[in-house]
PAZAPA-4460 file (N, C-alpha, C; in steps of 0.05 Angstrom, whole numbers, plus 32768, in hexadecimal, padded with zeros to 4 digits):
% residues 283
    n_x    n_y    n_z   ca_x   ca_y   ca_z    c_x    c_y    c_z   seq   type   mol
   7DCE   8075   7DDA   7DCB   805E   7DEC   7DE6   8052   7DF1     1      K     A
   7DE8   8046   7E09   7E01   8037   7E0F   7E03   801E   7DFD     2      Q     A
   7E1A   801A   7DF1   7E1E   8003   7DE1   7E25   7FEB   7DF3     3      N     A
   7E12   7FD9   7DF8   7E15   7FC4   7E0C   7E2B   7FB0   7E04     4      S     A
   7E2E   7FAC   7DEA   7E42   7F9A   7DE1   7E5E   7FA3   7DE9     5      H     A
   7E64   7FBD   7DE4   7E7E   7FC8   7DEB   7E81   7FC9   7E0A     6      N     A
   7E6B   7FCE   7E18   7E6C   7FD0   7E35   7E74   7FB5   7E41     7      F     A
   7E69   7F9F   7E37   7E6D   7F85   7E42   7E88   7F79   7E3A     8      R     A
   7E94   7F82   7E23   7EAD   7F76   7E1A   7EC5   7F84   7E25     9      K     A
   7EC1   7F94   7E3A   7ED7   7FA5   7E45   7EEF   7F94   7E4E    10      C     A
   7F07   7F9F   7E48   7F20   7F96   7E54   7F2F   7FAE   7E5D    11      H     A
   7F42   7FA9   7E6F   7F50   7FBF   7E7C   7F6E   7FBC   7E78    12      T     A
   7F7D   7FD1   7E7E   7F9A   7FCF   7E7D   7FA6   7FBA   7E8F    13      P     A
   7F97   7FB1   7EA3   7FA0   7F9B   7EB4   7F9C   7F80   7EA8    14      F     A
   7F8E   7F7F   7E91   7F88   7F65   7E84   7F9F   7F5D   7E72    15      C     A
   7FA4   7F43   7E70   7FB6   7F38   7E5C   7FA7   7F38   7E41    16      V     A
   7FB7   7F35   7E2C   7FAB   7F35   7E11   7F96   7F1F   7E0D    17      E     A
   7F9A   7F09   7E1B   7F88   7EF2   7E17   7F71   7EF1   7E2B    18      T     A
   7F6D   7F07   7E39   7F59   7F08   7E4E   7F3D   7F03   7E42    19      C     A
   7F2E   7EF1   7E4E   7F13   7EEB   7E46   7EFF   7EF0   7E5D    20      V     A
   7F09   7EFD   7E72   7EF8   7F01   7E8A   7EE2   7F15   7E84    21      I     A
   7ECA   7F10   7E8E   7EB5   7F24   7E8D   7EB7   7F33   7EA7    22      K     A
   7EC0   7F4C   7EA5   7EC5   7F5C   7EBD   7EAB   7F66   7ECA    23      H     A
   7EAF   7F6D   7EE3   7E98   7F78   7EF2   7E8E   7F92   7EE5    24      H     A
   7E74   7F97   7EE8   7E68   7FAE   7EDC   7E75   7FC8   7EE4    25      D     A
   7E80   7FCA   7EFD   7E8D   7FE2   7F06   7EA7   7FE7   7EF6    26      L     A
   7EB5   7FD2   7EF0   7ECE   7FD4   7EE0   7EC7   7FDB   7EC4    27      V     A
   7EB3   7FCD   7EB9   7EAA   7FD1   7E9E   7EA1   7FEE   7E9A    28      A     A
   7E93   7FF9   7EAE   7E89   8015   7EAC   7EA0   8029   7EAB    29      A     A
   7EB7   8022   7EB8   7ECE   8034   7EB7   7EDC   8033   7E9B    30      L     A
   7ED7   801D   7E8D   7EE5   8019   7E74   7ED4   801F   7E5B    31      C     A
   7EBC   802A   7E60   7EAA   8030   7E49   7EB7   8044   7E36    32      V     A
   7EB4   803F   7E1D   7EBC   8053   7E09   7EA6   8068   7E0A    33      N     A
   7EAF   8081   7E11   7E9B   8096   7E17   7E8B   809F   7DFF    34      W     A
   7E92   8095   7DE7   7E81   809C   7DD0   7E65   8091   7DD3    35      R     A
   7E63   807C   7DE4   7E49   806F   7DE7   7E39   8078   7DFF    36      Y     A
   7E44   808C   7E0D   7E36   8097   7E24   7E2A   80B2   7E1C    37      V     A
   7E10   80B4   7E22   7E01   80CB   7E19   7E0A   80E5   7E26    38      R     A
   7E0E   80E4   7E40   7E15   80FD   7E4F   7E2D   80F6   7E60    39      I     A
   7E43   8104   7E5C   7E5A   8100   7E6D   7E69   811A   7E6F    40      Y     A
   7E6D   8124   7E87   7E7D   813C   7E8D   7E8F   8135   7EA4    41      Q     A
   7EA7   8141   7EA5   7EB9   813C   7EBC   7EAB   8143   7ED6    42      P     A
   7EAD   8131   7EE9   7EA1   8136   7F03   7E84   812C   7F05    43      G     A
   7E78   8125   7EEF   7E5D   811A   7EEF   7E5F   80FC   7EE7    44      I     A
   7E56   80EB   7EF8   7E58   80CE   7EF2   7E45   80C7   7EDC    45      L     A
   7E4F   80B8   7EC7   7E3D   80B0   7EB2   7E28   809C   7EBB    46      P     A
   7E11   809C   7EAF   7DFB   808A   7EB8   7E04   806D   7EBB    47      P     A
   7E14   8063   7EA8   7E1B   8047   7EA9   7E2B   8040   7EC2    48      V     A
   7E3B   8052   7ECC   7E4A   804E   7EE4   7E39   8052   7EFD    49      L     A
   7E27   8066   7EFC   7E15   806A   7F12   7E03   8051   7F17    50      T     A
   7DFA   8046   7F01   7DE9   802E   7F03   7DF9   8016   7F0E    51      E     A
   7E12   8013   7F05   7E23   7FFD   7F0F   7E29   8000   7F2D    52      A     A
   7E2D   8019   7F36   7E32   801E   7F52   7E1A   8017   7F63    53      I     A
   7E03   8020   7F59   7DEA   801B   7F68   7DE3   7FFD   7F69    54      E     A
   7DE5   7FEF   7F53   7DDE   7FD3   7F53   7DF2   7FC2   7F64    55      S     A
   7E0B   7FC9   7F63   7E1F   7FBB   7F73   7E1B   7FC1   7F91    56      T     A
   7E14   7FDA   7F97   7E0F   7FE1   7FB3   7DF7   7FD2   7FBE    57      R     A
   7DE3   7FCE   7FAE   7DCB   7FBF   7FB7   7DD1   7FA1   7FBC    58      L     A
   7DE7   7F98   7FB0   7DEF   7F7C   7FB5   7E01   7F79   7FCD    59      S     A
   7E06   7F8F   7FDC   7E15   7F8E   7FF4   7E31   7F9A   7FF3    60      G     A
   7E38   7FA5   7FDC   7E53   7FB1   7FD9   7E54   7FCD   7FE6    61      W     A
   7E6A   7FD3   7FF4   7E6E   7FED   7FFE   7E7F   7FFD   7FEA    62      D     A
   7E78   8016   7FE5   7E85   8026   7FD0   7EA3   802A   7FD4    63      K     A
   7EAC   8027   7FED   7EC9   802A   7FF2   7ED8   8010   7FF5    64      N     A
   7ECA   7FFA   7FF0   7ED7   7FE0   7FF1   7EE0   7FD8   7FD5    65      S     A
   7EEE   7FC1   7FD2   7EF8   7FB8   7FB9   7EE2   7FB1   7FA5    66      D     A
   7EE7   7FB7   7F8C   7ED4   7FAE   7F77   7ED6   7F90   7F74    67      V     A
   7EC0   7F81   7F75   7EC1   7F64   7F74   7EC5   7F59   7F57    68      P     A
   7EDB   7F5F   7F4C   7EE1   7F56   7F30   7EED   7F3B   7F30    69      D     A
   7EE8   7F2B   7F1B   7EF5   7F10   7F19   7F14   7F11   7F18    70      P     A
   7F1F   7F27   7F0D   7F3C   7F2A   7F0A   7F47   7F35   7F24    71      L     A
   7F59   7F26   7F31   7F63   7F2F   7F4C   7F6F   7F4A   7F4B    72      E     A
   7F7E   7F51   7F36   7F8C   7F6B   7F34   7F78   7F82   7F35    73      E     A
   7F5F   7F7D   7F2E   7F4B   7F93   7F2D   7F3A   7F94   7F46    74      L     A
   7F40   7F83   7F5A   7F31   7F84   7F73   7F3D   7F9A   7F84    75      R     A
   7F36   7FB2   7F7D   7F3F   7FCB   7F8A   7F27   7FDD   7F8D    76      C     A
   7F28   7FF2   7F9E   7F12   8005   7FA0   7F0E   8013   7F85    77      P     A
   7EF5   801A   7F80   7EEE   8027   7F66   7EFD   8040   7F61    78      L     A
   7F02   8050   7F76   7F11   8069   7F73   7F2E   8063   7F6A    79      L     A
   7F3A   804E   7F75   7F55   8045   7F6E   7F55   803F   7F50    80      Y     A
   7F42   802F   7F46   7F41   8027   7F2A   7F3D   803F   7F18    81      L     A
   7F2C   8052   7F20   7F27   8069   7F10   7F41   8079   7F0C    82      A     A
   7F52   807B   7F21   7F6B   8089   7F1F   7F7F   8079   7F0E    83      C     A
   7F80   805F   7F12   7F92   804E   7F03   7F8C   804E   7EE5    84      A     A
   7F72   8051   7EDE   7F69   8052   7EC2   7F6A   806E   7EB7    85      F     A
   7F70   8082   7EC7   7F72   809D   7EBD   7F58   80AB   7EB8    86      G     A
   7F43   80A3   7EC7   7F29   80B0   7EC4   7F26   80C6   7ED8    87      N     A
   7F33   80DD   7ED3   7F33   80F2   7EE7   7F17   80FE   7EEB    88      S     A
   7F07   80FF   7ED6   7EEC   8109   7ED9   7EDB   80F8   7EEB    89      G     A
   7EDF   80DE   7EE9   7ED1   80CB   7EFA   7EDB   80CD   7F17    90      I     A
   7EF5   80D1   7F1A   7F01   80D5   7F35   7EF2   80EC   7F43    91      V     A
   7EEF   8102   7F35   7EE1   8119   7F40   7EC4   8112   7F47    92      E     A
   7EB7   8103   7F35   7E9B   80FB   7F3A   7E98   80E9   7F52    93      G     A
   7EAA   80D6   7F55   7EA9   80C4   7F6C   7EAD   80D3   7F86    94      L     A
   7EBF   80E5   7F87   7EC4   80F5   7F9F   7EAC   8107   7FA6    95      L     A
   7EA0   8111   7F91   7E87   8121   7F95   7E71   8110   7FA1    96      R     A
   7E72   80F6   7F9B   7E5E   80E4   7FA6   7E67   80D6   7FC0    97      H     A
   7E7A   80E4   7FCD   7E83   80DC   7FE8   7E92   80C2   7FE9    98      N     A
   7E9F   80BA   7FD3   7EB3   80A5   7FD5   7ECB   80AF   7FE5    99      F     A
   7ED7   809D   7FF4   7EED   80A5   8007   7F07   80AA   7FF7   100      D     A
   7F12   80C2   7FF8   7F2C   80C7   7FE9   7F43   80B8   7FF5   101      P     A
   7F40   80AE   800E   7F56   80A0   801C   7F54   8082   801A   102      C     A
   7F41   8078   800A   7F3D   805B   8008   7F57   804E   7FFE   103      V     A
   7F5C   8035   8008   7F74   8027   8000   7F6D   800B   7FF7   104      I     A
   7F7F   7FFF   7FE7   7F7B   7FE3   7FDF   7F89   7FD0   7FF2   105      N     A
   7F8A   7FB7   7FEB   7F96   7FA3   7FFE   7FB3   7FA7   8003   106      Q     A
   7FC1   7FB7   7FF2   7FDD   7FBD   7FF5   7FE2   7FD7   8004   107      H     A
   7FCC   7FE3   800D   7FCE   7FFD   801B   7FD2   8014   8008   108      G     A
   7FCD   8011   7FEE   7FD2   8025   7FDA   7FB9   8037   7FD7   109      E     A
   7FBC   8051   7FD7   7FA6   8063   7FD2   7FA1   8066   7FB4   110      T     A
   7F8D   8075   7FAD   7F87   807A   7F91   7F9E   8089   7F84   111      A     A
   7FAC   809A   7F94   7FC3   80A9   7F89   7FDA   8095   7F82   112      L     A
   7FDE   8082   7F94   7FF1   806C   7F8D   7FE9   805F   7F73   113      H     A
   7FCF   805A   7F70   7FC5   804D   7F58   7FCC   805C   7F3E   114      G     A
   7FC9   8076   7F3F   7FD0   8087   7F28   7FEE   8086   7F23   115      A     A
   7FFE   8088   7F38   801B   8087   7F35   8025   806D   7F2A   116      A     A
   8018   8057   7F33   8021   803C   7F2B   8018   8035   7F0E   117      L     A
   8000   803D   7F07   7FF3   8031   7EEF   7FED   8043   7ED8   118      H     A
   7FED   805D   7EDC   7FE3   806F   7EC7   7FF4   806E   7EAE   119      L     A
   800F   806C   7EB1   801F   806A   7E99   8019   8051   7E89   120      Y     A
   8017   803A   7E98   8011   8021   7E8A   7FF5   8021   7E7D   121      N     A
   7FE2   802E   7E8B   7FC8   8031   7E7F   7FC9   803F   7E64   122      T     A
   7FD8   8055   7E63   7FDA   8065   7E4B   7FE9   8058   7E34   123      G     A
   7FFB   8045   7E3B   800B   8038   7E26   8002   801B   7E21   124      T     A
   7FEE   8012   7E2F   7FE4   7FF7   7E2C   7FD5   7FF3   7E11   125      S     A
   7FD6   7FDB   7E06   7FC7   7FD6   7DEE   7FA9   7FD6   7DF3   126      S     A
   7FA2   7FD7   7E0D   7F85   7FD8   7E14   7F7B   7FF5   7E18   127      R     A
   7F8C   8008   7E13   7F85   8024   7E1A   7F6D   802E   7E0B   128      K     A
   7F66   8022   7DF4   7F4F   802B   7DE5   7F35   8027   7DF5   129      E     A
   7F36   8014   7E08   7F1E   800F   7E18   7F1B   8025   7E2E   130      N     A
   7F30   8032   7E35   7F2F   8046   7E4A   7F29   8061   7E3D   131      I     A
   7F33   8066   7E26   7F2F   8080   7E19   7F4A   808C   7E10   132      G     A
   7F49   80A1   7E00   7F61   80AD   7DF6   7F6E   80C1   7E09   133      K     A
   7F61   80C6   7E1F   7F6B   80DB   7E31   7F87   80D5   7E3D   134      N     A
   7F8F   80BB   7E3E   7FAA   80B5   7E49   7FBC   80A8   7E34   135      V     A
   7FB4   80A8   7E1B   7FC4   809A   7E06   7FDB   80AB   7DFC   136      S     A
   7FDD   80C4   7E04   7FF3   80D5   7DFB   8002   80DF   7E14   137      T     A
   801A   80E8   7E10   802A   80F3   7E26   801C   810A   7E33   138      K     A
   8013   811D   7E23   8005   8134   7E2E   7FEB   812C   7E3D   139      K     A
   7FDD   8119   7E31   7FC4   8110   7E3E   7FCA   8103   7E59   140      G     A
   7FDE   80F2   7E5B   7FE5   80E6   7E75   7FED   80FB   7E8A   141      R     A
   7FFC   810E   7E81   8005   8123   7E93   7FED   8133   7E9E   142      E     A
   7FDB   813B   7E8C   7FC4   814A   7E94   7FB2   813A   7EA7   143      E     A
   7FAF   8120   7EA2   7F9F   8110   7EB3   7FAB   810C   7ECF   144      V     A
   7FC5   8107   7ED0   7FD3   8104   7EEA   7FD1   811E   7EFA   145      F     A
   7FD5   8135   7EED   7FD3   814F   7EFA   7FB7   8152   7F05   146      F     A
   7FA2   814B   7EF6   7F87   814D   7EFF   7F81   813B   7F17   147      S     A
   7F8B   8122   7F16   7F86   810F   7F2B   7F92   8119   7F45   148      I     A
   7FAB   8123   7F44   7FB9   812D   7F5C   7FA9   8145   7F67   149      V     A
   7FA1   8157   7F56   7F93   816F   7F5F   7F78   8167   7F6C   150      S     A
   7F69   8155   7F5F   7F4F   814D   7F69   7F51   813F   7F84   151      I     A
   7F62   812A   7F86   7F64   811B   7F9E   7F6D   812C   7FB6   152      L     A
   7F81   813D   7FB1   7F8B   814D   7FC7   7F79   8165   7FCE   153      T     A
   7F67   816B   7FBC   7F52   817F   7FC3   7F40   8174   7FD8   154      K     A
   7F3A   815A   7FD6   7F28   814D   7FE9   7F37   8144   8003   155      Y     A
   7F51   813E   8000   7F61   8136   8017   7F7E   813D   8013   156      Y     A
   7F87   8155   801C   7FA2   815F   8016   7FB8   814C   801F   157      P     A
   7FB5   813E   8035   7FCB   812E   8040   7FCD   8113   8032   158      R     A
   7FBE   810F   801D   7FC0   80F5   800F   7FDC   80F1   8003   159      L     A
   7FEA   8107   7FFE   8005   8105   7FF3   8019   80F8   8007   160      L     A
   8011   80F8   8021   8023   80ED   8035   801E   80CF   803A   161      A     A
   8009   80C4   802F   8001   80A8   8035   8015   8094   802B   162      F     A
   801B   8080   803C   802D   806A   8035   801D   8050   8031   163      K     A
   8027   803F   801F   801A   8025   801B   8026   8012   8030   164      D     A
   8020   7FF8   802D   8029   7FE4   8040   8047   7FE1   8041   165      N     A
   8055   7FEA   802D   8072   7FE9   802C   807F   8003   8035   166      R     A
   806E   8016   803D   8079   8030   8045   807F   8042   802E   167      G     A
   8074   803D   8017   8079   804D   7FFF   8063   8061   7FFA   168      L     A
   806B   807A   7FF6   8057   808F   7FEE   8055   808E   7FCF   169      T     A
   8043   809E   7FC4   8041   80A0   7FA7   805A   80AC   7F9C   170      A     A
   8068   80BD   7FAC   8082   80C8   7FA4   8096   80B2   7F9F   171      F     A
   8097   809F   7FB3   80AA   8088   7FB0   80A4   8078   7F97   172      H     A
   808B   8074   7F91   8084   8064   7F79   808E   8071   7F60   173      L     A
   808A   808B   7F5E   8093   8099   7F45   80B2   809A   7F44   174      C     A
   80BF   809E   7F5B   80DC   809F   7F5B   80E7   8084   7F53   175      A     A
   80DB   806E   7F5C   80E4   8053   7F55   80DF   804E   7F38   176      T     A
   80C9   8058   7F2D   80C3   8055   7F10   80D9   8062   7EFF   177      K     A
   80E3   8079   7F09   80F8   8087   7EFB   8112   8077   7EFB   178      I     A
   8119   806C   7F12   8134   805F   7F15   8134   8041   7F0D   179      T     A
   811C   8035   7F09   811B   8019   7F03   810C   8014   7EE9   180      H     A
   8111   8024   7ED5   8103   8020   7EBB   8118   8022   7EA4   181      T     A
   8113   8013   7E8F   8124   8015   7E77   8116   8027   7E63   182      D     A
   80FF   8032   7E6A   80F0   8042   7E57   80F4   8060   7E5E   183      S     A
   80FF   806E   7E4B   8104   808B   7E4E   80E9   8099   7E51   184      N     A
   80D5   8091   7E42   80BA   809D   7E44   80AE   809A   7E5F   185      K     A
   80B1   8082   7E6B   80A6   807D   7E85   80B4   808F   7E9A   186      S     A
   80CF   8091   7E98   80DE   80A1   7EAA   80D6   80BE   7EA9   187      A     A
   80D2   80C8   7E90   80CA   80E4   7E8D   80AE   80E9   7E99   188      I     A
   809C   80D6   7E94   8081   80D9   7E9F   8082   80DA   7EBE   189      F     A
   8091   80C8   7ECA   8091   80C7   7EE7   80A2   80DF   7EF3   190      H     A
   80B4   80EA   7EE4   80C0   8103   7EEC   80AB   8118   7EEE   191      Q     A
   809A   811A   7EDA   8084   812D   7ED9   8072   8129   7EF2   192      F     A
   806C   8110   7EF7   805A   810A   7F0E   8066   8113   7F28   193      C     A
   807F   810E   7F2C   808C   8117   7F45   808B   8136   7F47   194      L     A
   8091   8144   7F32   8091   8161   7F32   8075   816C   7F38   195      K     A
   8060   815F   7F2D   8045   8167   7F32   803E   8164   7F4F   196      V     A
   8045   814E   7F5B   803F   8149   7F77   804F   815C   7F8A   197      M     A
   8068   8162   7F83   8078   8175   7F93   806C   8191   7F91   198      I     A
   8065   8199   7F79   8058   81B4   7F76   803E   81B5   7F86   199      K     A
   802F   819F   7F85   8015   819E   7F94   801A   81A0   7FB2   200      R     A
   802F   8195   7FBC   8036   8198   7FD8   8038   81B5   7FE0   201      L     A
   8045   81C5   7FCE   8049   81E1   7FD5   8030   81F2   7FD0   202      F     A
   801F   81E9   7FBE   8005   81F7   7FBB   7FF5   81F3   7FD5   203      E     A
   7FF5   81DA   7FE0   7FE7   81D4   7FF8   7FF3   81E3   8010   204      L     A
   800D   81E6   8010   801A   81F6   8025   8013   8213   8023   205      E     A
   8012   821D   800B   800B   823A   8007   7FEE   823F   800F   206      A     A
   7FDD   822A   800D   7FC1   822D   8015   7FBD   8226   8033   207      A     A
   7FD3   8222   8041   7FD3   821C   805E   7FC6   8201   8064   208      S     A
   7FC6   81EF   8050   7FBB   81D4   8054   7FD1   81C0   805D   209      L     A
   7FEA   81C8   8058   8001   81B9   8062   8015   81CE   806C   210      L     A
   8025   81C6   8080   803B   81D8   8089   8054   81D1   807A   211      T     A
   8068   81E4   807B   8082   81DE   806F   808F   81C6   807B   212      K     A
   808B   81C2   8095   8096   81AB   80A2   808A   8191   8096   213      Y     A
   8070   8191   8092   8062   817A   8087   806C   8174   806A   214      E     A
   806F   818A   805B   8079   8186   803F   8094   8179   803F   215      V     A
   80A6   8182   8051   80C1   8176   8052   80C0   815A   805C   216      M     A
   80AF   8154   806F   80AD   8139   807A   80A3   8126   8065   217      E     A
   8090   812E   8054   8086   811D   803E   809D   8116   802B   218      I     A
   80AD   812B   8024   80C3   8126   8011   80D8   8114   801E   219      I     A
   80DC   8116   8038   80F1   8106   8046   80E6   80EB   8050   220      K     A
   80CD   80E5   804C   80C2   80CC   8055   80D2   80B4   804B   221      T     A
   80D9   80A2   805D   80E8   808A   8055   80D7   8072   8052   222      S     A
   80DF   8060   8040   80D0   8047   803D   80D7   8033   8054   223      D     A
   80C7   801E   8056   80CB   800B   806C   80E2   7FF8   8068   224      D     A
   80E9   7FF2   804F   80FD   7FDE   804A   811A   7FE8   804C   225      E     A
   811F   7FFE   803D   813A   8008   803B   813F   8022   804A   226      N     A
   8129   802E   8054   812C   8048   8061   8132   805F   804D   227      G     A
   812A   805A   8034   8130   806E   801F   811A   8083   801D   228      D     A
   8122   809C   801B   810F   80B1   8013   810F   80B2   7FF4   229      S     A
   80FD   80C2   7FE9   80FE   80C4   7FCB   8118   80D0   7FC2   230      I     A
   8125   80E0   7FD3   813E   80EC   7FCC   8154   80D7   7FC9   231      L     A
   8154   80C3   7FDC   8167   80AD   7FDA   8163   809D   7FC0   232      H     A
   8149   8098   7FB9   8143   8089   7FA1   814D   8097   7F88   233      V     A
   8146   80B1   7F86   814D   80C1   7F6F   816C   80C3   7F6B   234      L     A
   817A   80C3   7F81   8197   80C7   7F80   81A5   80AF   7F73   235      A     A
   8197   8099   7F6F   81A3   8081   7F62   81A1   8082   7F44   236      R     A
   8195   8097   7F39   8191   8099   7F1C   819E   80B2   7F12   237      D     A
   81B3   80AF   7F02   81C4   80C6   7EFA   81B4   80DB   7EEA   238      R     A
   81A5   80D3   7ED6   8198   80E6   7EC5   817D   80F0   7ECF   239      K     A
   8169   80DE   7ECE   814E   80E6   7ED5   814B   80EC   7EF3   240      D     A
   8157   80DB   7F03   8155   80DF   7F20   8163   80F9   7F29   241      G     A
   817A   80FE   7F1E   8189   8117   7F25   8179   8130   7F1C   242      F     A
   816B   812E   7F06   815C   8145   7EFD   8145   814C   7F10   243      E     A
   8138   8137   7F1B   8123   813D   7F2F   812F   8147   7F49   244      V     A
   8146   813C   7F51   8154   8145   7F69   815A   8163   7F66   245      L     A
   8163   816B   7F4F   8169   8188   7F4B   8150   8198   7F4D   246      K     A
   813A   818E   7F42   8120   819C   7F44   8118   819F   7F61   247      F     A
   811A   8189   7F70   8112   818A   7F8D   8124   819E   7F9C   248      I     A
   813E   819E   7F96   814F   81B0   7FA4   8148   81CD   7F9E   249      R     A
   8142   81D3   7F85   813C   81EF   7F7E   8120   81F7   7F86   250      L     A
   810D   81E5   7F82   80F1   81EC   7F86   80E9   81E9   7FA4   251      F     A
   80F5   81D6   7FB2   80EC   81D0   7FCD   8101   81D9   7FE2   252      V     A
   8119   81CE   7FE0   812C   81D1   7FF6   8135   81EE   7FFA   253      L     A
   813B   81FB   7FE4   8145   8217   7FE6   812E   8229   7FEF   254      L     A
   8115   8223   7FE7   80FF   8234   7FF0   80FA   8232   800E   255      S     A
   8101   821A   8019   80FE   8216   8036   8116   8220   8045   256      I     A
   812D   8223   8036   8145   822D   8042   8157   8216   804D   257      G     A
   8157   81FF   803F   8167   81E9   8048   8174   81DB   8030   258      T     A
   8186   81C9   8036   8194   81BA   8021   818A   819D   8022   259      E     A
   8198   818B   8013   8190   816F   8013   8191   8164   802F   260      L     A
   817D   8155   8037   817D   8149   8052   8194   8136   8055   261      P     A
   819E   8134   806E   81B5   8122   8074   81AC   8108   8080   262      N     A
   8192   8103   8081   8188   80E9   808D   8193   80D2   807D   263      E     A
   819B   80BD   808C   81A6   80A4   8080   8191   808F   807E   264      K     A
   8193   807E   8069   8181   8067   8066   818D   8050   8076   265      N     A
   8182   8038   8073   818B   8021   8083   81A6   8017   8079   266      R     A
   81AF   8020   8063   81CA   8019   8059   81DF   802F   8062   267      R     A
   81D6   8041   8073   81E7   8056   807D   81EF   806A   8067   268      N     A
   81DD   806D   8053   81E3   807F   803C   81D2   8098   803E   269      E     A
   81DF   80AF   8038   81D0   80C8   8035   81C9   80CB   8017   270      T     A
   81B8   80DF   8012   81B0   80E4   7FF6   81CA   80EC   7FE6   271      V     A
   81DB   80FC   7FF1   81F2   8105   7FE3   8206   80EF   7FDF   272      F     A
   8209   80DD   7FF3   821D   80C7   7FEF   8214   80B4   7FD9   273      S     A
   81FA   80B0   7FD7   81F0   809F   7FC1   81F5   80AD   7FA6   274      I     A
   81EE   80C7   7FA5   81F2   80D5   7F8C   8210   80D5   7F84   275      A     A
   8222   80D8   7F98   823E   80D8   7F92   8247   80BD   7F86   276      W     A
   823D   80A8   7F91   8243   808D   7F86   8238   8089   7F6A   277      Q     A
   8220   8095   7F66   8213   8092   7F4C   8223   80A1   7F36   278      T     A
   822A   80BA   7F3C   823A   80C9   7F29   8246   80E1   7F38   279      N     A
   825F   80DF   7F3F   826B   80F4   7F50   826B   810F   7F43   280      A     A
   8270   8111   7F2A   8271   812B   7F1C   8256   8138   7F1D   281      R     A
   8241   812A   7F15   8226   8136   7F14   821C   813C   7F31   282      D     A
   8224   812A   7F43   821C   812F   7F5F   8228   814A   7F69   283      A     A
***
């Protein structure tokens, strides 16, 4: 039987330590400790979540709209929250039940953005025991991110190209996490995430779901504020950023038969000029 006490006392990685909010049933169902769920398999929605979806739908909620949670940070589509919490099995289940893979929150962020933004914090949060142990280790987080990227792009391959309201793709978010963190573990995780998404681009290209031109355009996509591609962002970080740049050059650019793009950002900088300023020898 579902342990109702644990179900109702749910808190999330978005909650502060002093949180006393009683969260919406949809959020609580995502945070259930699966020991208390009788039947749960990846891709099959657990009964407690199915019931929460149905009861909320009957009250007028649309399955692709924001979850009506008391905490503003959690007022996002259910698919977005499932990705942010690292519930890859539930992500698969929601998509099988015709949830929209392209759904966005108020910031224009897709579920893939949600995973890139929040999965590391979910796995290292003091609240992670409410989500489960699947993201509490480095290996677990990597496996979950890999699954989420594979599942979402299986349902909509061009999701990797989507930009949020600031013109940032999920690639931009991971690149920024690498260059703007004091945590070596966070940088390593987001390096992994970038490499997973880049490899996925080429799997989709090999399956004729994306063209080589589209792959290159996604990598060269510039943000709205600075006109930076992910290559410009990575070039500002000597160690971790340069490592991913090397990976992109070997795995992507040489396979296409090109070198680093010469496009300039709004500061009139190329990828190489930024790298040269960062560290001329390594550049």
